[in-house]
C-alpha positions as CSV (number, residue, x, y, z in Angstrom):
1,M,11.1,44.2,9.1
2,T,9.6,40.8,8.4
3,T,6.7,40.8,6.0
4,T,4.1,38.0,5.6
5,L,6.1,36.9,2.5
6,E,9.5,36.9,4.3
7,Q,8.8,35.0,7.5
8,P,11.6,33.0,9.1
9,K,11.8,29.3,8.3
10,V,12.4,28.3,11.9
11,D,11.2,29.1,15.3
12,A,12.5,32.6,15.9
13,A,12.4,32.1,19.7
14,E,14.9,29.1,19.5
15,P,16.2,28.5,16.0
16,P,18.0,25.2,15.3
17,P,21.7,25.5,15.0
18,A,23.4,26.3,11.7
19,R,24.3,23.4,9.4
20,R,27.1,21.3,10.9
21,R,29.6,19.1,9.2
22,W,27.9,15.9,10.4
23,E,24.6,16.7,8.7
24,P,25.4,15.6,5.1
25,W,27.1,12.5,6.5
26,A,24.1,11.7,8.6
27,L,21.8,12.2,5.6
28,A,24.0,10.0,3.5
29,A,24.0,7.2,6.1
30,L,20.2,7.4,6.4
31,L,19.6,7.2,2.6
32,V,22.3,4.5,2.0
33,G,21.0,2.5,4.9
34,T,17.4,2.8,3.6
35,A,18.5,1.7,0.1
36,V,20.3,-1.3,1.4
37,A,17.4,-2.3,3.6
38,Y,14.9,-2.0,0.9
39,I,16.9,-3.7,-1.8
40,W,18.4,-6.5,0.3
41,G,17.1,-9.9,-0.9
42,L,14.4,-8.4,-3.1
43,G,14.5,-11.4,-5.5
44,A,13.2,-13.7,-2.7
45,S,9.7,-12.5,-3.2
46,G,9.5,-13.7,-6.7
47,W,6.7,-12.0,-8.6
48,A,5.4,-10.4,-5.3
49,N,1.8,-9.5,-6.3
50,S,1.5,-11.4,-9.5
51,F,-1.6,-9.4,-10.4
52,Y,0.5,-6.3,-11.0
53,A,3.6,-8.3,-12.1
54,A,1.6,-9.6,-15.1
55,A,0.6,-6.1,-16.1
56,V,4.2,-4.9,-15.7
57,Q,5.3,-7.7,-18.1
58,A,2.5,-6.8,-20.6
59,G,3.5,-3.1,-20.5
60,S,7.1,-4.0,-21.2
61,E,6.0,-5.8,-24.4
62,S,3.2,-3.6,-25.7
63,W,3.0,0.2,-25.5
64,K,-0.8,0.0,-25.8
65,A,-0.8,-2.3,-22.7
66,F,1.6,0.1,-21.1
67,F,-0.7,3.1,-21.6
68,F,-3.9,1.4,-20.4
69,G,-2.3,-0.8,-17.7
70,S,-3.5,-4.0,-19.4
71,S,-3.2,-7.4,-17.7
72,D,-1.8,-8.9,-20.9
73,A,0.0,-7.6,-24.0
74,A,-3.0,-8.5,-26.2
75,N,-5.1,-6.0,-24.2
76,S,-8.1,-8.1,-23.1
77,I,-8.6,-6.3,-19.7
78,T,-6.8,-3.8,-17.5
79,V,-5.9,-4.0,-13.8
80,D,-8.4,-2.3,-11.5
81,K,-6.1,0.8,-10.9
82,P,-4.7,3.5,-13.1
83,P,-1.4,2.6,-14.6
84,M,1.1,5.2,-13.4
85,S,2.8,3.0,-10.8
86,L,3.1,0.3,-13.5
87,W,4.8,2.6,-15.9
88,L,8.0,2.9,-13.8
89,M,8.3,-0.9,-13.4
90,S,7.4,-1.6,-17.0
91,L,10.1,0.8,-18.2
92,S,12.6,-0.9,-16.0
93,V,11.6,-4.4,-17.3
94,R,11.8,-3.1,-20.9
95,I,15.3,-2.0,-20.3
96,F,16.7,-4.8,-18.1
97,G,14.5,-7.7,-19.0
98,L,11.8,-9.5,-17.0
99,S,12.9,-10.4,-13.5
100,S,11.9,-9.8,-9.9
101,W,14.8,-7.4,-9.5
102,A,13.9,-5.3,-12.5
103,M,10.4,-4.9,-11.3
104,L,11.0,-4.3,-7.6
105,V,14.1,-2.1,-7.5
106,P,12.2,0.9,-8.8
107,Q,9.8,0.5,-5.9
108,A,12.7,0.4,-3.4
109,L,14.1,3.6,-5.0
110,L,10.7,5.2,-4.5
111,G,11.1,4.4,-0.8
112,V,14.5,6.1,-0.7
113,G,13.1,9.1,-2.5
114,S,10.2,9.3,0.0
115,V,12.6,9.3,2.9
116,A,14.7,11.9,1.3
117,L,11.8,14.2,0.4
118,L,10.3,13.9,3.9
119,Y,13.7,14.8,5.4
120,A,13.9,17.9,3.1
121,T,10.3,18.9,3.9
122,V,10.8,18.7,7.7
123,K,14.4,20.0,7.8
124,R,13.5,23.2,6.0
125,W,11.5,24.6,8.9
126,F,12.6,22.5,11.9
127,G,16.3,21.8,11.3
128,A,18.3,18.7,10.3
129,P,17.7,16.7,13.6
130,A,14.0,16.8,12.9
131,G,14.5,16.0,9.3
132,L,16.7,13.0,10.0
133,L,14.3,11.7,12.7
134,S,11.3,12.0,10.4
135,G,13.2,10.1,7.6
136,L,14.3,7.4,10.0
137,V,10.8,6.9,11.4
138,L,9.4,6.6,7.9
139,A,12.2,4.2,6.8
140,L,11.6,1.9,9.8
141,T,7.8,1.9,9.7
142,P,7.0,-1.8,9.2
143,I,4.3,-1.4,6.5
144,A,6.4,1.1,4.7
145,V,9.3,-1.3,4.6
146,L,7.0,-3.9,3.0
147,M,5.3,-1.6,0.5
148,F,8.7,-0.2,-0.7
149,R,9.8,-3.8,-1.3
150,F,6.6,-4.8,-3.1
151,N,4.9,-4.0,-6.4
152,N,1.7,-2.5,-5.2
153,P,0.8,1.1,-6.3
154,D,1.2,2.4,-2.7
155,A,4.9,3.0,-3.0
156,L,4.5,5.7,-5.6
157,L,1.4,7.0,-3.9
158,V,3.3,7.8,-0.7
159,L,6.0,9.7,-2.5
160,L,3.5,11.8,-4.4
161,M,1.5,12.6,-1.2
162,I,4.7,13.8,0.5
163,A,5.6,15.8,-2.5
164,S,2.2,17.6,-2.4
165,V,2.8,18.6,1.2
166,W,6.3,19.8,0.4
167,A,4.9,22.0,-2.4
168,M,2.0,23.4,-0.3
169,L,4.4,24.3,2.5
170,R,6.6,26.2,0.0
171,A,3.4,28.1,-0.9
172,V,2.9,28.9,2.7
173,E,6.4,30.2,2.9
174,D,6.3,32.7,0.0
175,G,2.7,32.8,-1.2
176,R,3.5,32.1,-4.8
177,T,0.8,30.5,-7.0
178,R,3.3,28.2,-8.8
179,W,3.7,26.2,-5.6
180,M,0.0,25.6,-5.3
181,V,-0.2,24.6,-8.9
182,L,2.6,22.1,-8.3
183,T,0.7,20.8,-5.3
184,G,-2.3,20.1,-7.6
185,V,0.0,18.4,-10.1
186,F,1.3,16.0,-7.5
187,V,-2.2,15.2,-6.3
188,G,-3.3,14.6,-9.9
189,L,-0.4,12.2,-10.5
190,G,-1.4,10.5,-7.2
191,F,-4.9,10.0,-8.7
192,L,-3.3,8.3,-11.7
193,T,-1.6,6.0,-9.2
194,K,-4.4,4.9,-6.9
195,Q,-7.4,7.0,-7.8
196,L,-9.5,8.5,-4.9
197,Q,-7.2,7.4,-2.1
198,V,-4.9,10.4,-2.8
199,M,-7.9,12.7,-2.2
200,L,-7.6,12.0,1.5
201,V,-4.7,14.4,1.6
202,V,-6.6,17.2,-0.3
203,P,-8.6,18.6,2.7
204,P,-5.5,18.9,4.9
205,L,-3.7,20.7,2.0
206,A,-6.5,23.1,1.2
207,L,-7.4,23.9,4.8
208,T,-3.8,24.5,5.8
209,Y,-3.2,26.9,3.0
210,L,-6.5,28.7,3.5
211,V,-5.5,29.2,7.1
212,A,-1.8,30.0,6.7
213,G,-1.2,31.2,3.2
214,P,0.4,34.7,3.1
215,P,-1.9,36.4,0.5
216,K,-5.3,37.9,1.3
217,F,-8.1,35.3,1.6
218,G,-9.5,36.0,-1.8
219,K,-6.2,35.3,-3.5
220,R,-5.7,32.2,-1.3
221,L,-9.0,30.9,-2.4
222,A,-8.1,31.6,-6.0
223,Q,-4.8,29.8,-5.6
224,C,-6.6,26.7,-4.2
225,F,-8.8,26.7,-7.3
226,A,-5.7,27.0,-9.4
227,A,-4.4,23.9,-7.6
228,L,-7.7,22.2,-8.3
229,G,-7.4,23.0,-12.0
230,A,-3.8,21.6,-12.1
231,M,-5.0,18.5,-10.4
232,I,-7.8,18.0,-12.9
233,V,-5.5,18.5,-15.9
234,S,-2.7,16.3,-14.6
235,A,-5.1,13.4,-13.9
236,G,-7.8,14.2,-16.4
237,W,-5.8,13.9,-19.6
238,W,-5.5,10.2,-19.2
239,L,-9.1,9.7,-18.0
240,L,-10.4,11.7,-21.0
241,I,-8.4,9.7,-23.5
242,V,-9.5,6.4,-22.0
243,E,-13.1,7.5,-21.8
244,L,-13.1,8.8,-25.4
245,W,-11.2,5.9,-26.9
246,P,-13.5,3.5,-28.8
247,A,-14.3,0.6,-26.5
248,S,-13.9,-1.8,-29.3
249,S,-10.2,-1.1,-29.7
250,R,-9.1,-0.8,-26.1
251,P,-9.1,-3.3,-23.2
252,W,-12.0,-3.6,-20.9
253,I,-11.6,-1.4,-17.8
254,G,-10.9,-4.0,-15.0
255,G,-13.0,-3.6,-11.9
256,S,-15.9,-1.9,-13.7
257,Q,-19.2,-3.6,-14.7
258,N,-19.9,-1.2,-17.6
259,N,-16.4,-0.8,-19.1
260,S,-16.1,2.8,-17.8
261,I,-13.1,4.3,-16.1
262,L,-15.5,6.8,-14.4
263,E,-17.6,4.0,-13.0
264,L,-14.4,2.4,-11.7
265,T,-13.3,5.7,-10.1
266,L,-16.6,6.5,-8.4
267,G,-17.8,3.0,-7.7
268,Y,-15.5,0.1,-7.0
269,N,-12.5,2.3,-6.2
270,G,-14.5,5.2,-4.9
271,L,-17.6,5.5,-2.8
272,G,-17.9,1.7,-2.7
273,R,-14.9,1.6,-0.5
274,L,-16.6,3.9,2.0
275,N,-20.1,2.4,2.0
276,G,-19.2,-1.2,1.2
277,E,-21.2,-1.3,-2.0
278,E,-18.4,-2.4,-4.3
279,T,-20.2,-3.9,-7.3
280,G,-18.1,-6.9,-8.5
281,S,-16.4,-7.4,-5.2
282,V,-16.0,-10.9,-3.7
283,T,-18.4,-9.7,-0.9
284,P,-20.8,-7.3,-2.6
285,G,-22.5,-5.0,-0.1
286,G,-19.5,-4.9,2.2
287,G,-21.2,-6.9,5.0
288,R,-21.6,-10.5,5.7
289,G,-22.6,-11.6,2.3
290,D,-22.8,-15.2,0.9
291,A,-19.0,-15.4,0.4
292,T,-18.3,-14.4,4.0
293,A,-20.9,-16.8,5.3
294,A,-19.4,-19.6,3.3
295,L,-16.1,-19.1,5.1
296,G,-17.7,-20.9,8.0
297,G,-17.0,-18.2,10.5
298,A,-13.5,-17.3,9.1
299,G,-14.9,-13.8,8.7
300,E,-14.8,-13.4,12.4
301,A,-11.1,-14.4,12.6
302,M,-10.4,-11.9,9.8
303,A,-11.9,-9.0,11.8
304,G,-8.7,-8.4,13.6
305,G,-7.7,-9.3,17.1
306,G,-9.3,-8.2,20.3
307,F,-12.6,-7.2,18.8
308,P,-15.1,-9.4,17.0
309,A,-16.6,-8.4,13.7
310,G,-19.0,-5.6,14.3
311,G,-17.0,-4.6,17.4
312,P,-16.4,-1.1,18.5
313,G,-18.0,1.3,16.2
314,G,-20.1,-1.4,14.4
315,G,-19.5,-2.6,10.9
316,G,-17.5,-5.8,10.4
317,G,-17.7,-8.7,8.0
318,M,-15.1,-9.8,5.5
319,W,-12.8,-6.7,6.0
320,G,-12.8,-6.5,9.8
321,S,-14.6,-4.4,12.3
322,T,-14.9,-0.7,11.9
323,G,-14.5,1.9,14.6
324,I,-12.1,4.3,16.3
325,T,-9.9,1.4,17.5
326,R,-9.4,-0.2,14.1
327,M,-5.8,1.1,13.5
328,F,-4.8,-0.5,16.8
329,E,-6.3,-4.0,16.2
330,S,-4.2,-7.0,15.6
331,A,-4.4,-6.9,11.8
332,Q,-3.2,-3.2,11.6
333,G,-1.5,-2.5,14.9
334,G,1.9,-3.9,14.1
335,Q,1.9,-2.3,10.7
336,I,1.5,1.4,11.7
337,A,0.3,2.0,15.3
338,W,3.6,2.0,17.2
339,L,3.9,5.8,17.2
340,I,0.3,7.0,16.6
341,P,-0.3,7.8,20.3
342,A,3.0,9.8,20.4
343,A,2.1,11.6,17.1
344,L,-1.3,12.7,18.5
345,I,0.1,13.9,21.8
346,L,2.9,15.8,20.1
347,L,0.5,17.3,17.6
348,V,-1.6,18.9,20.4
349,A,1.5,20.0,22.3
350,G,3.1,21.4,19.2
351,L,0.0,23.4,18.3
352,A,-0.1,24.7,21.8
353,L,3.5,25.9,21.7
354,R,2.8,27.7,18.3
355,G,-0.4,29.2,19.6
356,R,0.8,32.8,19.7
357,A,2.6,32.6,16.3
358,S,1.5,34.7,13.4
359,R,-1.2,33.3,11.1
360,V,1.4,32.6,8.4
361,D,3.8,30.7,10.7
362,T,5.2,27.8,8.7
363,Q,5.9,25.7,11.7
364,R,2.3,25.8,12.9
365,A,1.2,25.2,9.3
366,S,3.4,22.1,9.3
367,F,1.7,20.8,12.5
368,L,-1.6,21.5,10.9
369,V,-1.1,19.8,7.6
370,W,0.5,16.6,9.0
371,G,-2.0,16.5,11.8
372,L,-5.0,16.8,9.5
373,W,-3.4,14.2,7.2
374,L,-3.2,11.7,10.1
375,L,-6.7,12.5,11.4
376,V,-8.6,12.5,8.0
377,T,-6.8,9.4,6.7
378,G,-6.9,7.5,9.9
379,L,-10.6,8.2,10.6
380,T,-11.5,7.3,7.0
381,F,-9.7,4.0,7.3
382,S,-11.2,3.3,10.7
383,F,-14.8,3.7,9.5
384,M,-14.8,2.7,5.8
385,A,-17.2,-0.2,5.4
386,G,-15.8,-1.6,2.1
387,I,-12.7,-3.4,1.1
388,F,-9.9,-2.6,3.5
389,H,-6.4,-4.2,3.8
390,A,-3.8,-3.7,6.5
391,Y,-1.3,-2.4,3.9
392,Y,-3.5,0.6,3.2
393,T,-2.1,2.0,6.4
394,V,1.2,2.9,4.7
395,A,-0.6,6.1,3.7
396,L,-0.4,7.1,7.4
397,A,3.3,6.6,7.7
398,P,4.6,10.0,6.5
399,A,2.2,11.9,8.7
400,V,3.1,9.9,11.8
401,A,6.8,10.2,11.1
402,A,6.6,14.0,10.5
403,L,4.6,14.6,13.6
404,V,6.9,12.6,15.8
405,A,9.9,14.4,14.5
406,I,8.7,18.0,14.5
407,G,6.8,17.5,17.8
408,S,9.6,15.9,19.7
409,V,12.2,18.4,18.5
410,T,9.9,21.4,19.2
411,L,9.2,20.2,22.7
412,W,12.9,19.3,23.4
413,R,13.9,22.9,22.5
414,R,11.3,24.2,25.0
415,R,12.2,21.6,27.7
416,G,12.9,24.3,30.2
417,A,9.2,24.5,31.0
418,L,7.9,21.8,33.4
419,W,4.7,21.1,31.5
420,V,6.7,20.5,28.3
421,R,8.9,18.0,30.2
422,A,5.8,16.3,31.5
423,V,4.3,16.0,28.0
424,L,7.6,14.4,26.8
425,A,7.4,12.0,29.7
426,V,3.8,11.0,29.0
427,T,4.7,10.6,25.3
428,L,7.5,8.2,26.2
429,L,5.3,6.2,28.5
430,A,2.5,6.0,25.9
431,T,5.0,4.8,23.3
432,A,6.4,2.2,25.6
433,A,2.9,1.0,26.5
434,M,2.0,0.7,22.8
435,S,5.1,-1.3,22.1
436,W,4.3,-3.6,25.0
437,V,0.9,-4.3,23.6
438,L,2.0,-4.8,20.0
439,L,5.0,-7.0,20.8
440,G,2.9,-9.0,23.2
441,R,0.7,-10.1,20.3
442,S,3.6,-12.2,19.0
443,A,4.6,-14.2,22.0
444,S,7.5,-16.1,20.3
445,F,8.9,-13.0,18.5
446,V,11.9,-11.5,20.4
447,P,10.1,-12.1,23.8
448,W,12.6,-10.0,25.8
449,L,12.2,-6.9,23.6
450,K,8.9,-5.7,25.1
451,W,10.5,-5.8,28.6
452,A,13.5,-3.8,27.4
453,V,11.3,-1.2,25.7
454,V,9.2,-0.7,28.8
455,V,12.2,-0.5,31.2
456,V,14.1,1.9,29.0
457,G,11.0,3.9,28.3
458,V,10.2,4.4,32.0
459,V,13.8,5.4,32.8
460,A,13.8,7.9,29.9
461,A,10.5,9.3,31.0
462,V,11.8,9.9,34.6
463,A,15.0,11.3,33.3
464,V,13.1,13.9,31.1
465,L,11.4,15.2,34.2
466,I,14.7,16.0,35.9
467,P,16.1,19.3,34.4
468,A,19.7,18.4,35.2
469,L,19.4,15.2,33.1
470,T,18.3,17.1,30.0
471,R,21.4,19.2,29.7
472,G,25.0,18.5,28.6
473,R,26.3,15.1,27.7
474,I,23.7,13.2,29.8
475,A,21.0,14.6,27.5
476,A,22.5,12.6,24.6
477,V,22.0,9.4,26.7
478,V,18.4,10.4,27.4
479,T,17.9,11.0,23.7
480,L,19.2,7.6,22.8
481,A,16.9,6.0,25.3
482,A,13.9,7.8,23.9
483,L,14.9,6.7,20.4
484,F,15.2,3.1,21.6
485,T,11.7,3.3,23.2
486,G,10.1,4.5,20.0
487,L,12.0,2.6,17.4
488,A,13.0,-0.8,18.9
489,G,9.7,-2.4,18.1
490,P,9.2,-1.1,14.6
491,T,12.8,-1.9,13.8
492,A,12.4,-5.5,14.9
493,Y,9.3,-5.8,12.7
494,A,11.2,-4.2,9.8
495,V,14.0,-6.6,10.1
496,D,11.6,-9.5,10.1
497,T,9.8,-8.1,7.1
498,I,13.1,-7.7,5.1
499,A,14.1,-11.3,6.0
500,T,10.7,-12.8,5.0
501,P,9.6,-13.2,1.3
502,H,6.1,-11.9,0.6
503,T,3.8,-12.9,-2.3
504,G,0.1,-12.6,-3.0
505,S,-2.5,-9.9,-3.1
506,I,-2.9,-9.4,0.6
507,V,0.3,-9.0,2.6
508,S,1.4,-7.6,5.9
509,A,4.6,-6.8,7.6
510,G,6.3,-8.4,10.6
511,P,5.9,-11.7,12.4
512,N,2.9,-13.9,13.1
513,V,0.3,-12.0,15.1
514,E,-2.3,-13.7,17.3
515,G,-5.8,-12.7,16.5
516,A,-5.0,-11.2,13.1
517,R,-6.2,-12.7,9.8
518,G,-5.1,-16.3,9.5
519,G,-4.3,-16.6,13.2
520,P,-6.0,-19.2,15.5
521,G,-9.2,-20.3,13.8
522,G,-8.1,-18.9,10.5
523,M,-7.1,-20.7,7.3
524,G,-3.6,-21.7,6.6
525,G,-1.9,-23.6,3.9
526,P,0.1,-22.9,0.8
527,G,-1.1,-19.8,-0.8
528,G,-4.0,-19.4,1.6
529,M,-4.1,-17.3,4.8
530,D,-1.1,-18.2,6.9
531,G,-0.5,-17.8,10.6
532,A,1.0,-14.3,10.0
533,G,-2.3,-12.9,8.9
534,R,-1.4,-12.9,5.2
535,M,-3.6,-14.3,2.5
536,G,-1.0,-15.6,0.2
537,G,1.4,-13.3,1.9
538,R,4.3,-14.6,4.0
539,T,5.9,-17.8,2.9
540,D,8.8,-19.4,4.7
541,G,11.0,-22.0,3.0
542,A,8.7,-22.7,0.1
543,T,9.2,-22.0,-3.6
544,A,8.4,-18.9,-5.5
545,P,6.7,-18.7,-8.9
546,A,9.0,-19.7,-11.7
547,M,11.2,-17.0,-13.2
548,P,11.8,-16.9,-16.9
549,G,14.0,-19.8,-17.9
550,G,12.5,-22.2,-15.3
551,T,14.4,-21.0,-12.3
552,T,12.6,-20.6,-9.0
553,T,13.1,-18.3,-6.0
554,P,12.8,-19.4,-2.4
555,G,10.0,-17.9,-0.4
556,A,6.8,-18.1,-2.2
557,T,4.0,-20.6,-2.6
558,D,4.9,-23.8,-4.2
559,G,3.2,-25.8,-6.9
560,A,1.1,-27.9,-4.5
561,T,-2.5,-28.1,-5.4
562,A,-3.9,-26.3,-2.4
563,S,-7.4,-25.4,-3.5
564,A,-9.3,-23.3,-1.0
565,T,-12.6,-24.3,-2.5
566,D,-12.8,-26.6,0.6
567,G,-15.0,-24.6,2.9
568,M,-14.9,-21.5,0.6
569,G,-18.3,-21.9,-0.9
570,G,-17.2,-21.3,-4.4
571,M,-14.9,-18.3,-3.8
572,G,-12.4,-19.9,-6.0
573,A,-8.9,-21.3,-5.4
574,M,-6.7,-19.4,-3.0
575,G,-3.5,-21.0,-4.1
576,G,-1.9,-24.0,-5.8
577,A,-0.7,-24.7,-9.3
578,A,-3.8,-23.2,-10.9
579,G,-3.6,-20.0,-8.7
580,G,-6.7,-18.4,-7.4
581,L,-8.4,-15.2,-6.2
582,L,-5.4,-14.0,-4.1
583,S,-2.3,-15.8,-5.4
584,G,-0.9,-16.4,-8.8
585,S,-0.7,-19.7,-10.6
586,T,2.6,-21.7,-10.5
587,P,2.8,-23.8,-13.6
588,G,5.2,-26.7,-13.9
589,A,7.8,-27.1,-16.7
590,E,5.7,-29.5,-18.8
591,L,2.7,-27.1,-18.8
592,V,4.9,-24.1,-19.6
593,S,6.4,-26.0,-22.6
594,L,2.9,-26.9,-23.8
595,L,1.7,-23.3,-23.7
596,E,4.8,-22.1,-25.5
597,Q,4.3,-24.5,-28.5
598,D,3.2,-22.5,-31.5
599,S,2.5,-19.6,-29.3
600,G,3.1,-17.1,-32.1
601,N,0.0,-18.5,-33.9
602,Y,-2.4,-17.3,-31.2
603,T,-3.4,-13.9,-29.7
604,W,-3.7,-15.5,-26.3
605,V,-1.8,-18.8,-25.6
606,A,-4.5,-19.5,-22.9
607,A,-7.4,-18.1,-21.0
608,A,-8.1,-18.5,-17.3
609,I,-10.8,-17.2,-14.9
610,G,-9.4,-14.4,-12.7
611,S,-6.3,-12.3,-13.2
612,N,-4.2,-14.1,-10.6
613,S,-4.9,-17.4,-12.2
614,A,-3.8,-16.1,-15.5
615,S,-0.8,-14.2,-14.2
616,G,1.5,-17.1,-13.4
617,Y,1.1,-18.7,-16.9
618,Q,1.8,-15.4,-18.5
619,L,4.8,-14.6,-16.4
620,A,6.3,-18.1,-17.1
621,T,5.8,-18.0,-20.8
622,E,5.9,-14.2,-21.4
623,D,3.0,-14.7,-23.8
624,P,-0.5,-13.1,-23.4
625,V,-3.0,-15.0,-21.2
626,M,-6.5,-13.8,-21.1
627,A,-7.8,-13.0,-17.6
628,I,-11.5,-13.7,-17.8
629,G,-13.5,-11.5,-15.5
630,G,-10.5,-9.5,-14.2
631,F,-9.2,-9.7,-10.6
632,N,-12.4,-11.1,-9.0
633,G,-13.5,-13.1,-12.1
634,S,-16.7,-11.0,-11.8
635,D,-16.2,-8.4,-14.6
636,P,-18.4,-9.2,-17.6
637,S,-15.4,-9.4,-20.0
638,P,-15.4,-11.1,-22.3
639,T,-19.0,-12.1,-22.9
640,L,-19.8,-15.7,-23.8
641,E,-20.5,-14.6,-27.4
642,Q,-17.2,-12.7,-27.6
643,F,-15.3,-15.7,-26.2
644,Q,-16.9,-18.0,-28.6
645,Q,-15.9,-15.7,-31.5
646,Y,-12.3,-15.6,-30.3
647,V,-12.3,-19.4,-30.2
648,A,-13.9,-19.6,-33.7
649,D,-11.2,-17.2,-35.0
650,G,-8.5,-19.4,-33.5
651,K,-7.2,-16.6,-31.2
652,I,-7.1,-18.7,-27.9
653,H,-5.2,-21.9,-27.7
654,Y,-6.1,-23.3,-24.3
655,F,-8.7,-22.7,-21.5
656,I,-7.2,-23.4,-18.1
657,S,-9.6,-24.6,-15.5
658,G,-9.3,-24.4,-11.7
659,G,-8.8,-20.7,-11.3
660,R,-11.0,-18.0,-9.6
661,G,-14.5,-19.3,-10.1
662,G,-17.6,-17.7,-10.5
663,G,-18.7,-14.3,-11.7
664,M,-19.7,-13.6,-8.1
665,G,-21.0,-10.0,-8.0
666,G,-21.2,-9.8,-11.8
667,D,-23.5,-11.2,-14.4
668,G,-21.9,-14.7,-14.4
669,T,-20.1,-14.5,-17.8
670,A,-17.1,-16.3,-16.3
671,S,-19.3,-19.2,-15.2
672,E,-21.1,-19.3,-18.6
673,I,-17.7,-19.5,-20.4
674,S,-16.5,-22.2,-18.1
675,T,-19.6,-24.3,-18.6
676,W,-19.6,-23.9,-22.4
677,V,-15.9,-25.0,-22.6
678,Q,-16.5,-28.0,-20.4
679,E,-19.5,-29.1,-22.5
680,N,-17.8,-28.7,-25.8
681,F,-14.1,-29.6,-25.3
682,T,-12.1,-32.5,-23.9
683,A,-10.2,-32.0,-20.6
684,V,-6.7,-33.1,-20.2
685,T,-4.5,-32.8,-17.1
686,V,-0.9,-31.5,-17.2
687,D,1.2,-31.0,-14.1
688,G,-1.9,-31.3,-12.0
689,V,-3.8,-28.6,-13.9
690,T,-6.9,-29.2,-16.0
691,L,-7.0,-27.5,-19.4
692,Y,-8.9,-27.7,-22.7
693,D,-7.4,-27.4,-26.2
694,L,-9.8,-24.9,-27.8
695,T,-8.4,-25.6,-31.3
696,S,-9.1,-29.3,-31.3
């Protein structure tokens, strides 16, 4: 007799076949193929996001910088995120030395781990075919391909979010408290990776367990509180240490205006992202502020194709229009939207098929948790008024992949029913239509592919409706046609992403897309927004920031002085030798040699406004460079008085001009420092960069 604690792991009506000999070989092929795809040509992206690369270098030199996530080894200021994702990369660099490979390979391995864990999570209750399909869909999702080849925190975040679902479903399986505690631990570690973004998965986890957990409701509720406690402990220990550490002996908390990690959590990285009130952002207030107006209408081009800023659902401005269609717009569509319609259709159909199952049915719980993940995260991204970038959508990839896999396999096993075959046919047609739209936005990119997808999709949809074609060997052909329909477009985008180097703070996967950021009417040029909708992102045939020893890597912005102050209204340089708001500096050999002279005599060999401006000099010299004002140049750190004291004490050798200007959104300390330096020291130009010797 089956008790609530001993339920079957698969659909009792039609269980998947027992493990076959091909399964381990298929899994090995999936994981090896993913590893090769994610590691292939990694060095072409140079320092990738130099904002995080500089912090990785600092953490590999100083354990204090490692702990706090400082931008430099002298601990002037931190990055604007917790440091957990930096820890993995910093340890790798500490072991293997500073290089693009040492920094990015751990990120690629996180991608392989995410694919493997999603496979294991889905396979446990739906069988190996579903597990393999979920892993394959995740591995080929364009934005996942990019983020697992980049040094943003999102790679680790995705792995930890999948792990939290895996642990919670184990709790649904046997009702043990330890699984819910482990769920909380994974969420807490996700908080130490990217703060409140991980909280988007908490409602799906909690609601699913409260609905499907085996124990009585009171115990289920207590177990959820145990998970909450584990989450607080696993994240809170670091927050508590940072908050209690004397401010005078730790770095400034980057992204905060009051040097508080709690302020950063609840403000700039928290509620500010939802309501648009990110104090210290380049566009405070989230709407069409001075910075956006200064773009001369570029904010409209940045809103995403098809809809103007303030389009469906309202909102708009610097970060694009808000509304229910946001995930399908030009800026985001090619990153994640390929299989969202299929995932939603299969979610509804899967829940309908499991409608008569017991309350503790793990298959229905799986549909519930992945479906809620997709809905909660997708709706939040669609309507958030603050800073939003297309690469955030990688957080949707596991849910989409899981729903497509478990939904299609569940319906295929019940294909004897006419309505099930009809749903499968509609799913295929919707997927083909979505691919047609997304591929059509890049007219010169594999132009024949959208026709092939539509033709094959229609044929597969018709074949699914005919019972005789869904049995025997012909069923394998139909299955292959369905796979082509769903994965041809994402695979083409993935291949383009792997073949294209990516650098800068705002990047996106795939080819140039009409109507996305930087498209017609946008701003192109080295280090600026290119035709692919990347601000300092995609770079073809240029030169990457210099690696240690003076070597360069093909594919990133070159050293040309491409200041984006033209028409930017003081937003600061977007690229060039001095770097800027969104792209790192690229110093020449003469300037690097100058900075390295007597570097051991100074705490900071130089200071520059903005983290990206400082990053390139630091990565080239491997010596600390002070990032005045943090990422946006708007954090009040250091104050003018503190900077003057550092200069008087001989701690800073040079001040480098031409970086992120301004103090926009802060109290203007960066501007005050810049003005004071210009009034009291003599400017010299080296390799096209203006700098001041603060010791003269």
